[in-house]
C-alpha positions as a printed Julia matrix, in Angstrom:
874×3 Matrix{Float64}:
 41.6    79.15  21.28
 44.76   79.21  23.4
 45.56   75.5   22.93
 44.42   75.09  19.34
 47.97   75.34  17.9
 48.99   72.6   20.32
 46.12   70.37  19.21
 46.77   71.05  15.54
 50.01   69.07  15.88
 48.18   65.99  17.2
 47.07   63.0   15.14
 44.75   60.24  16.34
 45.1    56.75  14.87
 43.19   53.61  15.8
 45.01   50.35  15.06
 43.06   47.38  13.62
 43.07   45.69  17.04
 41.33   48.68  18.64
 44.29   50.39  20.33
 44.21   54.21  20.16
 47.43   56.03  19.27
 47.9    59.76  19.82
 51.01   61.37  18.39
 52.16   64.96  18.67
 55.07   66.46  16.78
 57.23   68.81  18.87
 60.26   69.55  16.67
 63.56   70.64  18.14
 63.22   69.18  21.62
 65.5    66.21  20.91
 63.45   64.03  23.28
 60.3    61.93  23.17
 57.77   60.66  25.71
 56.02   57.31  25.33
 52.95   56.81  27.54
 50.74   53.75  27.72
 47.49   54.52  29.48
 45.25   51.64  30.6
 41.71   52.26  31.82
 42.15   49.9   34.75
 42.79   50.69  38.39
 41.67   50.14  41.95
 37.99   50.32  41.02
 38.26   47.18  38.89
 39.49   44.74  41.53
 37.23   42.97  44.04
 37.57   43.58  47.78
 39.28   40.26  48.36
 42.06   41.32  45.95
 42.31   45.03  46.73
 45.76   46.28  45.78
 46.22   43.89  42.87
 46.1    46.63  40.2
 48.96   48.45  41.89
 50.94   45.24  42.34
 50.54   44.53  38.62
 51.92   47.99  37.85
 55.01   47.16  39.9
 55.45   43.91  37.96
 55.76   45.91  34.73
 59.4    46.47  35.68
 60.1    42.88  36.78
 60.61   41.15  33.45
 58.9    40.38  30.13
 59.36   37.79  27.4
 62.1    39.69  25.53
 63.59   41.33  28.64
 63.26   38.63  31.29
 65.59   39.87  34.03
 63.97   41.58  37.05
 65.96   44.8   36.48
 66.46   44.39  32.74
 63.74   46.78  31.58
 64.88   49.61  33.85
 68.53   49.02  32.89
 67.73   49.0   29.17
 65.86   52.29  29.41
 68.56   53.87  31.56
 71.28   52.75  29.13
 69.38   54.54  26.38
 69.55   57.76  28.41
 65.9    57.55  29.39
 63.84   57.58  32.55
 60.81   55.46  33.36
 58.01   55.32  35.9
 54.4    54.28  36.34
 51.4    55.12  38.46
 48.06   53.6   39.43
 45.0    55.57  40.49
 41.4    54.61  41.06
 40.34   54.09  37.46
 43.53   54.0   35.39
 47.19   52.97  35.26
 49.89   54.64  33.19
 53.43   53.7   32.21
 55.91   56.11  30.69
 59.38   56.39  29.19
 61.08   59.7   28.41
 64.25   59.42  26.33
 66.39   60.99  23.61
 64.6    60.69  20.29
 67.38   58.51  18.87
 66.23   55.74  21.22
 62.55   56.01  20.3
 62.04   52.75  18.38
 63.89   50.74  21.0
 61.83   52.45  23.7
 58.56   51.47  22.01
 59.82   47.89  21.69
 60.67   47.68  25.39
 57.46   49.3   26.61
 55.29   47.21  24.32
 56.89   43.97  25.45
 56.51   44.92  29.11
 52.84   45.76  28.55
 52.01   42.83  26.27
 53.94   39.91  27.71
 54.95   40.38  31.35
 56.45   37.3   32.97
 54.77   37.63  36.38
 57.43   35.39  37.89
 56.01   33.98  41.16
 59.21   34.65  43.1
 59.38   38.24  41.9
 55.67   38.63  42.62
 56.2    37.62  46.25
 59.18   39.94  46.62
 57.37   42.85  45.01
 54.36   42.34  47.28
 56.69   43.1   50.2
 57.85   46.25  48.41
 54.23   47.38  47.96
 53.66   46.74  51.67
 56.6    49.05  52.39
 54.96   51.62  50.12
 51.76   51.23  52.11
 53.68   51.69  55.37
 55.27   54.83  53.95
 51.82   56.16  53.16
 50.57   55.28  56.65
 53.34   57.54  57.98
 52.07   60.45  55.84
 49.44   62.36  57.86
 47.84   64.03  54.84
 47.45   60.71  52.97
 46.02   58.94  56.01
 43.53   61.7   56.8
 42.33   61.96  53.2
 41.83   58.25  52.58
 40.11   57.8   55.93
 37.73   60.56  54.92
 37.0    58.58  51.75
 36.4    55.46  53.86
 33.86   57.41  55.91
 32.17   59.17  53.0
 31.71   56.04  50.84
 29.66   53.18  52.27
 29.53   50.82  49.27
 31.71   52.16  46.46
 35.26   50.8   46.16
 36.67   54.24  46.84
 36.1    53.49  50.51
 39.08   51.1   50.57
 42.72   51.75  51.49
 43.75   51.76  47.87
 47.18   50.13  48.13
 45.6    47.1   49.8
 46.16   45.29  53.08
 49.33   43.38  53.92
 47.4    40.11  54.16
 45.73   40.49  50.75
 48.94   41.56  49.02
 50.84   38.58  50.39
 48.02   36.27  49.31
 47.8    37.42  45.67
 48.82   34.58  43.36
 50.09   34.7   39.82
 46.84   33.26  38.46
 44.85   36.2   39.86
 47.27   38.74  38.38
 47.12   37.01  34.99
 43.32   36.98  35.05
 43.17   40.69  35.9
 45.73   41.45  33.2
 44.01   39.43  30.47
 40.62   40.91  31.33
 41.63   44.58  31.27
 44.89   45.02  29.34
 43.08   44.75  25.99
 43.8    47.1   23.07
 40.33   48.67  23.21
 41.06   49.66  26.82
 44.49   51.18  26.08
 45.86   54.44  24.73
 49.44   54.95  23.57
 50.37   58.63  23.58
 53.62   59.87  22.05
 54.94   63.42  22.04
 58.3    64.71  20.97
 60.79   65.38  18.24
 59.53   62.92  15.63
 56.94   62.68  12.84
 53.5    61.1   13.04
 54.58   58.56  10.46
 57.51   57.41  12.59
 55.27   57.1   15.65
 52.56   55.19  13.77
 55.04   52.79  12.21
 56.76   51.93  15.5
 53.58   51.56  17.54
 51.91   49.55  14.81
 54.89   47.2   14.64
 55.16   46.54  18.37
 51.6    47.04  19.67
 49.67   46.05  16.57
 49.82   42.31  17.12
 48.09   42.34  20.51
 44.95   40.22  20.1
 41.8    42.26  20.51
 40.48   39.7   22.97
 37.45   40.35  25.13
 37.41   43.26  27.53
 35.92   42.22  30.88
 35.69   45.23  33.17
 34.1    44.51  36.51
 32.48   47.44  38.22
 31.87   47.59  41.94
 28.66   48.62  43.66
 27.36   52.12  43.09
 27.35   54.59  45.95
 23.88   55.65  47.09
 23.29   59.37  47.65
 24.49   60.67  51.0
 21.64   62.18  52.95
 23.18   62.87  56.34
 26.32   64.36  57.84
 29.11   61.81  58.4
 32.01   62.13  60.81
 35.18   60.19  61.55
 38.22   60.73  63.73
 41.48   59.12  64.81
 44.76   59.99  66.51
 48.38   59.69  65.46
 51.9    60.71  66.38
 51.46   64.21  64.94
 52.55   67.73  65.79
 49.7    69.32  63.8
 46.08   68.32  63.34
 44.32   67.86  60.03
 40.66   68.25  59.13
 39.41   66.93  55.8
 36.01   67.94  54.39
 34.48   65.9   51.57
 31.31   66.35  49.5
 30.14   63.82  46.89
 30.15   65.2   43.33
 29.24   63.7   39.93
 31.69   61.4   38.2
 33.39   61.55  34.83
 31.61   63.26  31.95
 29.31   65.44  34.02
 28.83   69.0   32.81
 29.63   70.34  36.29
 33.26   69.16  36.31
 34.7    72.44  35.0
 32.55   74.39  37.44
 34.11   72.48  40.32
 37.57   73.16  38.86
 36.85   76.88  39.0
 35.36   76.58  42.46
 38.43   74.81  43.86
 40.68   77.49  42.37
 38.54   80.29  43.8
 38.59   78.67  47.22
 42.25   77.63  47.52
 44.09   78.21  44.24
 46.64   80.71  45.52
 47.55   83.25  48.15
 44.67   85.51  47.09
 42.12   82.68  47.18
 39.14   82.76  49.51
 40.26   80.13  52.0
 43.88   81.23  52.07
 42.86   84.76  52.99
 40.09   83.87  55.42
 41.57   80.77  57.05
 45.36   80.93  56.69
 46.07   84.67  56.53
 43.44   85.32  59.19
 45.44   83.36  61.75
 43.77   79.94  61.66
 45.24   77.12  59.61
 48.85   76.84  58.5
 47.86   75.3   55.14
 44.7    74.7   53.17
 43.9    73.03  49.85
 40.8    72.32  47.77
 40.35   70.04  44.78
 37.71   68.01  42.98
 38.65   64.38  42.28
 36.73   62.93  39.31
 36.72   59.28  38.31
 34.66   57.14  35.99
 31.68   56.73  38.33
 32.43   58.82  41.4
 33.64   62.24  42.41
 34.45   64.0   45.63
 35.21   67.65  46.4
 37.84   67.87  49.15
 39.11   70.62  51.42
 42.04   69.78  53.71
 43.58   72.01  56.36
 46.44   71.58  58.84
 46.72   73.59  62.05
 47.69   73.64  65.7
 45.08   71.51  67.46
 43.97   74.34  69.74
 42.69   76.15  66.64
 40.47   73.3   65.45
 37.1    75.0   66.19
 38.25   78.24  64.58
 39.62   76.55  61.43
 36.63   74.29  60.84
 34.26   77.15  61.58
 35.97   79.5   59.13
 35.92   76.84  56.38
 32.24   76.1   56.99
 31.41   79.81  56.97
 33.22   80.44  53.68
 31.47   77.49  52.05
 28.14   78.89  53.23
 28.98   82.33  51.81
 29.83   80.66  48.51
 26.5    78.82  48.55
 24.55   81.99  49.3
 26.31   84.51  47.1
 28.79   82.74  44.85
 32.14   84.27  43.92
 32.71   87.78  42.66
 33.34   88.43  39.0
 36.93   89.28  39.84
 37.48   85.97  41.67
 36.02   84.09  38.72
 38.25   85.87  36.2
 41.3    85.28  38.37
 40.53   81.55  38.61
 40.03   81.32  34.83
 43.39   82.97  34.23
 45.11   80.67  36.72
 43.68   77.5   35.13
 44.56   78.74  31.65
 48.17   79.44  32.61
 48.5    76.13  34.43
 47.32   74.36  31.29
 50.07   76.03  29.26
 52.78   75.31  31.85
 51.7    71.65  32.06
 52.42   71.25  28.34
 55.95   72.68  28.37
 57.67   69.28  28.33
 56.93   66.22  26.24
 55.89   64.03  29.18
 53.3    66.58  30.24
 52.01   66.68  26.67
 51.76   62.9   26.28
 50.12   62.41  29.66
 47.6    65.22  29.13
 46.61   63.84  25.74
 46.15   60.32  27.12
 44.19   61.56  30.14
 41.71   63.57  28.11
 41.41   60.89  25.43
 40.41   58.45  28.16
 37.74   60.91  29.29
 35.89   61.77  26.12
 38.61   62.64  23.61
 41.87   64.58  23.57
 40.11   67.67  22.18
 38.62   68.04  25.66
 41.97   69.6   26.58
 40.95   72.77  24.72
 37.19   72.4   25.09
 37.64   72.5   28.87
 39.22   75.95  28.7
 36.48   77.2   26.37
 33.81   75.92  28.76
 35.52   77.47  31.77
 35.3    80.88  30.08
 31.52   80.45  29.77
 30.94   79.66  33.45
 29.44   82.56  35.37
 29.57   83.38  39.09
 25.85   82.56  39.24
 26.45   79.06  37.92
 29.25   78.49  40.44
 26.92   79.62  43.22
 24.18   77.26  42.02
 26.51   74.24  41.85
 28.01   75.03  45.27
 24.54   75.43  46.76
 23.37   72.12  45.3
 26.32   70.02  46.42
 28.23   71.67  49.28
 25.6    71.32  51.99
 25.85   69.63  55.38
 23.74   66.59  54.44
 26.31   65.74  51.74
 29.34   66.47  53.94
 31.83   64.09  55.5
 34.29   65.53  58.02
 37.34   63.59  59.17
 39.73   64.72  61.9
 43.26   63.35  62.35
 44.68   64.71  65.6
 47.68   64.27  67.91
 47.74   61.42  70.4
 45.75   62.07  73.56
 43.24   64.53  72.12
 39.67   63.92  73.3
 37.19   62.25  70.99
 34.14   64.14  69.78
 30.59   62.91  69.33
 29.2    63.18  65.81
 26.36   65.47  66.85
 28.76   67.84  68.61
 30.94   68.04  65.5
 27.84   68.74  63.41
 26.57   71.28  65.89
 29.78   73.31  65.73
 29.53   73.43  61.93
 25.88   74.45  62.06
 26.76   77.25  64.45
 29.52   78.43  62.11
 27.15   78.36  59.14
 24.49   80.27  61.07
 27.07   82.87  62.06
 28.47   83.24  58.54
 28.8    86.84  57.4
 25.47   87.62  55.71
 27.07   90.24  53.48
 27.75   89.54  49.83
 31.54   89.45  49.24
 32.71   92.64  47.61
 34.74   92.72  44.45
 38.42   93.22  45.16
 40.21   96.49  44.49
 42.4    97.68  42.99
 42.13   96.05  39.62
 45.3    94.48  38.26
 47.61   96.64  36.17
 47.19   97.04  32.46
 49.52   95.45  29.94
 53.19   96.38  30.14
 55.44   97.28  27.24
 55.55   94.76  24.41
 59.02   93.23  24.16
 60.58   92.22  20.88
 60.59   88.44  20.29
 63.71   86.34  20.65
 66.27   85.81  17.98
 68.48   82.74  17.62
 71.5    83.87  19.58
 73.58   82.19  22.27
 73.36   83.16  25.92
 73.78   86.92  26.42
 75.47   88.4   29.48
 75.04   91.97  30.79
 76.28   93.88  33.81
 73.7    96.44  34.94
 74.86   99.82  36.12
 74.55   98.94  39.82
 76.39   95.61  39.51
 73.55   93.12  38.97
 74.64   90.32  36.64
 71.98   89.53  34.03
 71.9    86.51  31.73
 69.3    86.22  28.98
 68.74   83.08  26.93
 66.49   83.68  23.93
 64.13   80.79  23.1
 62.02   81.66  20.05
 58.43   80.42  20.1
 58.17   79.45  23.75
 54.89   80.65  25.33
 56.32   81.45  28.76
 59.26   83.32  30.25
 61.19   82.15  33.3
 62.92   84.66  35.55
 65.15   83.88  38.52
 66.5    86.6   40.83
 68.97   85.32  43.41
 71.31   86.76  46.03
 74.43   85.09  47.37
 74.55   84.36  51.08
 71.67   84.42  53.49
 71.67   81.12  55.34
 75.48   80.91  55.33
 75.5    83.92  57.66
 72.85   82.68  60.09
 73.6    81.43  63.59
 71.65   79.36  66.09
 70.06   82.51  67.54
 68.55   83.7   64.23
 68.29   80.47  62.2
 65.45   80.85  59.7
 65.76   84.63  59.35
 66.55   84.49  55.62
 63.41   82.5   54.84
 61.27   84.69  57.08
 62.68   87.85  55.51
 61.91   86.59  52.0
 58.38   85.55  53.02
 57.62   88.94  54.56
 59.11   90.82  51.59
 56.14   89.59  49.53
 53.69   90.94  52.11
 53.9    94.61  51.29
 55.83   97.35  49.47
 55.71  101.14  49.27
 53.15  100.89  46.45
 51.13   97.78  47.35
 50.09   95.82  50.38
 50.53   92.05  50.47
 47.0    91.27  49.29
 47.42   93.57  46.31
 50.7    91.87  45.35
 49.02   88.47  45.55
 45.96   89.54  43.56
 47.87   91.29  40.81
 50.36   88.5   40.14
 47.78   85.74  40.45
 45.44   87.57  38.09
 48.2    87.05  35.52
 47.89   83.32  36.1
 51.02   82.74  38.15
 52.79   83.45  41.42
 56.22   84.17  42.82
 58.33   81.19  43.81
 60.62   81.32  46.81
 63.92   79.47  47.01
 66.17   79.51  50.09
 69.2    77.26  49.61
 72.28   76.84  51.8
 74.33   79.35  49.77
 71.79   81.66  48.11
 68.17   82.75  48.17
 65.75   84.53  45.91
 62.58   84.51  43.87
 61.37   82.96  40.63
 58.65   83.94  38.21
 57.25   81.73  35.42
 54.77   83.74  33.4
 53.18   83.85  29.97
 55.23   85.94  27.58
 52.49   88.56  27.15
 52.58   89.33  30.89
 56.34   89.23  31.43
 56.96   92.98  31.74
 54.1    93.46  34.22
 55.25   90.49  36.29
 58.84   91.77  36.42
 57.61   95.16  37.64
 55.72   93.45  40.47
 58.85   91.5   41.4
 60.93   94.67  41.45
 58.36   96.44  43.6
 58.59   94.17  46.64
 62.27   93.3   46.19
 63.35   96.95  46.22
 60.95   98.48  48.74
 59.43   95.97  51.15
 57.82   97.58  54.18
 57.81   94.62  56.61
 54.45   95.48  58.2
 54.35   94.33  61.82
 51.1    92.32  61.5
 52.51   90.53  58.46
 55.74   89.77  60.29
 53.73   88.21  63.1
 51.57   86.09  60.81
 54.44   84.91  58.61
 56.36   84.05  61.74
 53.45   81.85  62.85
 53.21   80.18  59.45
 56.94   79.46  59.35
 56.83   77.87  62.8
 53.89   75.76  61.61
 55.93   74.63  58.61
 58.74   73.62  61.0
 56.27   71.48  62.93
 54.92   69.89  59.75
 58.47   68.92  58.8
 58.75   67.06  62.11
 55.96   64.77  60.87
 57.64   64.05  57.53
 59.53   60.79  57.1
 61.57   62.47  54.38
 62.29   65.96  55.69
 62.92   65.06  59.32
 65.68   62.44  58.77
 67.55   64.89  56.54
 67.24   67.61  59.18
 68.68   65.21  61.74
 71.48   64.35  59.34
 72.38   68.0   58.72
 72.42   68.66  62.46
 74.7    65.69  63.16
 76.94   66.08  60.1
 77.43   69.87  59.95
 77.11   70.53  63.68
 77.08   74.25  64.51
 78.02   75.32  60.99
 75.19   77.28  59.29
 74.69   74.34  56.9
 73.46   72.37  59.91
 70.45   74.62  60.58
 67.09   73.85  58.94
 66.1    76.26  56.19
 63.07   77.36  58.2
 65.05   77.53  61.45
 63.86   76.37  64.86
 60.63   77.45  66.6
 62.55   79.34  69.29
 64.88   81.14  66.87
 62.05   82.19  64.55
 59.85   83.29  67.44
 62.6    85.67  68.59
 63.14   87.42  65.22
 61.87   91.01  65.25
 60.78   93.36  62.49
 63.91   95.45  62.95
 66.13   92.39  62.61
 64.38   91.54  59.34
 64.88   95.05  58.03
 68.56   94.93  58.94
 68.99   91.5   57.34
 67.32   92.83  54.19
 69.7    95.81  54.03
 72.68   93.49  54.35
 71.57   90.65  52.05
 69.44   92.13  49.24
 72.19   94.06  47.48
 73.08   94.48  43.83
 76.69   93.28  43.94
 75.62   89.78  45.07
 72.57   89.65  42.75
 72.07   87.44  39.72
 69.12   87.61  37.32
 68.49   84.96  34.7
 65.74   85.31  32.07
 64.86   82.52  29.62
 62.11   82.68  27.01
 60.85   84.26  23.8
 62.25   87.71  24.54
 64.9    89.95  23.05
 67.99   90.15  25.27
 68.61   93.87  24.85
 64.95   94.66  25.56
 65.13   92.62  28.77
 68.35   94.4   29.75
 66.74   97.81  29.27
 63.65   96.79  31.24
 65.69   95.31  34.09
 67.91   98.4   34.2
 64.9   100.7   34.53
 63.2    98.55  37.19
 66.14   97.54  39.39
 68.51  100.5   39.11
 67.68  101.63  42.66
 68.92   98.41  44.27
 71.86   99.45  46.47
 75.29   97.89  46.68
 76.69   96.37  49.85
 77.45   98.84  52.62
 79.77   96.54  54.53
 82.64   94.21  53.8
 81.63   90.94  52.21
 81.08   88.28  54.85
 83.01   85.07  54.44
 81.37   81.68  54.79
 82.57   79.92  57.95
 84.88   77.02  57.13
 83.46   73.53  57.54
 85.54   70.77  59.11
 84.09   67.37  58.14
 83.55   64.75  60.85
 86.32   62.2   61.31
 84.39   59.68  63.45
 81.08   57.91  63.12
 78.17   60.0   64.34
 74.56   58.97  64.96
 71.47   60.98  65.83
 68.12   59.28  66.33
 64.58   60.35  67.13
 61.77   57.99  68.14
 58.26   58.28  66.68
 55.23   56.02  66.57
 55.51   55.08  62.92
 55.26   52.01  60.73
 58.66   52.67  59.19
 62.12   53.69  60.26
 63.59   56.26  57.87
 67.37   56.61  57.76
 70.01   58.79  56.14
 73.63   57.7   55.94
 76.09   60.35  54.78
 79.82   60.45  54.05
 82.06   63.55  53.9
 83.28   64.08  50.34
 84.26   67.19  48.37
 82.62   70.41  47.24
 81.44   70.79  43.61
 84.6    72.62  42.53
 86.8    69.59  43.3
 87.8    67.25  40.41
 86.38   64.21  42.27
 82.91   65.76  42.48
 81.89   64.84  38.94
 82.98   61.24  39.53
 80.83   61.22  42.67
 77.97   62.59  40.59
 78.37   59.62  38.25
 78.34   57.32  41.29
 74.99   58.83  42.25
 73.46   57.46  39.06
 75.28   54.15  39.32
 73.56   53.63  42.67
 70.18   55.34  42.28
 67.04   54.99  40.22
 65.12   51.92  39.1
 68.27   50.61  37.38
 70.68   51.51  40.19
 72.66   49.07  42.31
 71.02   50.21  45.58
 67.55   49.74  44.11
 68.35   46.33  42.63
 69.78   44.92  45.87
 67.83   46.55  48.69
 64.45   46.84  47.03
 64.52   44.34  44.18
 66.27   41.35  45.75
 65.77   41.9   49.47
 62.43   43.79  49.54
 63.7    45.97  52.38
 62.16   49.21  51.17
 59.96   50.99  48.69
 62.2    54.07  48.7
 65.99   53.84  48.56
 68.47   56.07  46.78
 71.85   57.77  46.92
 72.59   61.41  46.08
 75.24   64.07  46.22
 74.08   66.6   48.81
 76.98   69.04  48.67
 76.46   72.76  49.19
 78.98   75.19  47.7
 81.64   74.9   50.39
 81.35   71.36  51.73
 81.06   67.82  50.44
 78.34   65.35  51.47
 77.1    62.18  49.78
 74.03   60.52  51.28
 71.9    57.42  51.05
 68.25   57.26  52.16
 66.14   54.23  52.99
 62.74   53.85  54.66
 61.86   50.37  55.86
 59.5    48.6   58.24
 60.67   49.37  61.79
 61.34   45.68  62.41
 63.85   45.67  59.53
 65.87   48.66  60.75
 69.11   46.79  61.38
 69.01   44.9   58.08
 68.16   48.09  56.17
 70.94   50.14  57.79
 73.57   47.45  57.36
 72.39   46.86  53.82
 72.65   50.55  52.92
 76.15   50.89  54.37
 77.15   47.64  52.68
 76.05   48.97  49.29
 78.22   52.04  49.81
 81.19   49.82  50.59
 80.63   47.71  47.47
 80.74   50.78  45.25
 84.5    50.75  45.77
 84.83   47.06  45.04
 84.22   44.97  41.94
 80.46   45.37  42.37
 80.48   48.09  39.7
 81.01   46.71  36.23
 81.62   48.45  32.9
 77.93   48.15  32.03
 76.96   49.97  35.25
 79.27   52.84  34.41
 78.19   53.17  30.78
 74.54   53.01  31.79
 75.01   55.78  34.35
 76.87   57.98  31.86
 74.17   57.52  29.22
 71.5    58.2   31.83
 73.14   61.47  32.9
 73.44   62.66  29.3
 69.88   61.71  28.39
 68.14   62.95  31.51
 70.03   66.26  31.36
 68.51   66.82  27.93
 65.12   65.77  29.25
 65.35   67.98  32.33
 66.24   71.11  30.38
 63.16   71.18  28.15
 61.5    74.02  30.03
 62.55   77.63  30.41
 62.37   77.4   34.2
 64.73   74.41  34.28
 67.2    76.17  31.99
 67.12   79.29  34.15
 67.71   77.31  37.34
 70.57   75.37  35.73
 72.32   78.53  34.55
 71.86   80.22  37.92
 73.22   77.26  39.87
 76.41   77.13  37.8
 77.07   80.82  38.26
 76.22   81.01  41.95
 78.44   78.06  42.82
 81.36   79.62  40.99
 81.36   76.79  38.43
 80.83   79.01  35.41
 77.89   79.59  33.14
 79.14   76.88  30.8
 79.42   74.3   33.55
 76.76   72.0   32.09
 78.71   71.51  28.86
 81.98   70.93  30.71
 80.23   68.6   33.15
 78.79   66.43  30.38
 82.12   66.34  28.56
 83.91   65.21  31.74
 81.22   62.58  32.45
 81.82   61.03  29.05
 85.49   60.55  29.95
 85.05   59.02  33.43
 86.79   55.64  33.66
 85.86   52.57  35.68
 89.08   52.64  37.69
 88.37   56.29  38.62
 84.89   55.42  39.84
 86.11   52.55  41.99
 88.99   54.59  43.36
 86.82   57.57  44.29
 84.21   55.3   45.9
 86.88   53.54  47.93
 88.39   56.87  48.99
 85.18   58.32  50.37
 82.99   55.34  51.33
 85.35   52.82  52.9
 86.06   54.57  56.2
 84.03   54.79  59.4
 83.62   58.57  59.44
 80.04   58.47  58.25
 76.98   59.98  59.89
 73.7    58.17  60.51
 70.37   59.94  61.12
 67.41   57.81  62.14
 63.73   58.65  62.43
 62.94   55.45  64.3
 59.5    53.92  64.01
 57.78   51.47  66.3
 54.25   50.73  67.38
 51.12   51.6   65.46
 50.92   55.17  64.14
 47.51   55.49  65.8
């Protein structure tokens, strides 16, 4: 069994009070994850208090008996070099810390006290209710979230899943401490809790610490209220609404069995077959065929309810085509089931995803807790074994039994002004699509994926190895013995830095089309072959470089690298693929216009960088992308994909010399530059205040404030990076003031946003539209105070410890290590930049921090970008 070695390192212990402890030893990581999982969520609160479970989760961070201050828990964890977060879903709530292993016992003490004896201060409760309302507003501005939850509200007539899960503003403001305490005392009982620990420590150490701090919780009486059961759906249901959108969404939902049903794994396979990758059924027949711009499928399973969901986004004019294609593919699945090839591909994908999910200690601890709460942690491996026993015939039978029109709910979320549709007309169009579905059984795909590549020698225990291939490609290999996967990054300098307003987006479009066909394979073959290996090619297009990534199981590394080399060296840019990828990129540009995160940053870049290439969106503009021709893409490829600007980084359980030899044989035909190296246009930072605003019908106004600073090579940059962590995160000064004390926002943070050749430091806040002025003035005021006495020695030491700890946490996986090494090299910082960065951070002084903050944040030459809300979204 693939995951049996992982499970062999797990021990299950039940404390005398009934609490379940799972511990997993993962030696050598230097970090540990502590997860407390409570089987309590939205389903366990009555309608009149909907949202209370989520509000309680927020109060976890607002003080306990031993750590009473409202920011004390977050500050304690941050000062230990750790990170913390929590999440509430329909039937469970989880809290986690990830930290260096040296802080483990203190971490358990803090988490236990926050779980066992929260203060629930009435003043903090009222303030945090306003923060949750801001979170709800943020969600109401997310088209995908709105469409999906409104589908749930239409599909469920009695079950609590029908509710807007965060809760209404009125209910949240009305929740009193007594109600929170009652909910807490009823459900936060040891028998209803799992503590899951994974990392660089022994079982004995985990058991001792958890027993000491969690063992004294009284067993108490578990009182778990369950809401009304949902009766079977026996007729088609339909809902619709309008919003300030640029693209429409249709969400299909079919009721499925809840937790513990034998069909759960079958639905997992079915969702992967339908929409698990670029070779999946719906991607090929709905997206690639010219209909939707995105499509997803997943089965949500909870303790007493399940729902299988398909969601698609598209230009509204294509609504009949998109819905018809989805309905037709579902009907073909019901009639014929998947092919054997599709089933094998989906099994491989799920198997690889399971391995990748367990690469870091947080993923391990969360997976163990999740499966323990749903029948036992051994289900983690049993699930994979069961998936390998599921046949195409069984998938067909389950699809036929559940995915029929009488069990279907369809919800449409469309742009303002679109005409409404009668339920029977919506049903009639689906019936027509089903009746017209291709009666032919789907054929098995050809060609079959390639056989196994050459076996590479395993890694040794050597430091980073550097090679220069014969054509000038720089190759770094970091050997990591025992790791199950290999990460490969292949990047090229330039790209977006050479774009202009007329061809903005050409680098991204070129890279997208490169994957759509080579001399040896067409695009579908590339997709099928790499996805059969359980993975896919990532695409990264940054301001100063672009390229591809590949995370793959070690046994498939050589085959995957050959596939990468095939389309990187000899892409054919087929005209039909250029046209379709052009359409999809324009659709992604339009989706970004609807995002309260992406759009404000696009406005900021436009205002701050002006006509410099850094000011253009990565995907370009609709007009610039529409004008790009096949010949322009081919010319851009010849200029940009060249060996003397290329960097390859490989990290995993591989021998460096074997990787060098393989890379040399595969990439030796990559040509060098034919022209003089292009220089990056100089950037002149703004010297006056700039503002760019865009009005949308939204609940919130989202704003970015940015100051010109210095590029990463400048000595002040590392001090600015420390300031980022002084200000940001649950323990940061921005969070404490603007969210914690003033309840202005759910999301607020500061970050360095500097590309290679320019300096930019930004703050982001999203607040109710009526609070725009207070939020903007508050954000600018917090920047000003960074240069004053607002920062104390404890803030600086906490930020330094946080940077050191979270760097160790972040670099657990091979893919993170590869990206870190590549970034240092591509920015001209050196391959050892991480070590020098951490050493410099340790030496940063308080007077330096204040001086740098005053230098860059005290003037009026900042830029403001506003995505201004107002009015109801729909």
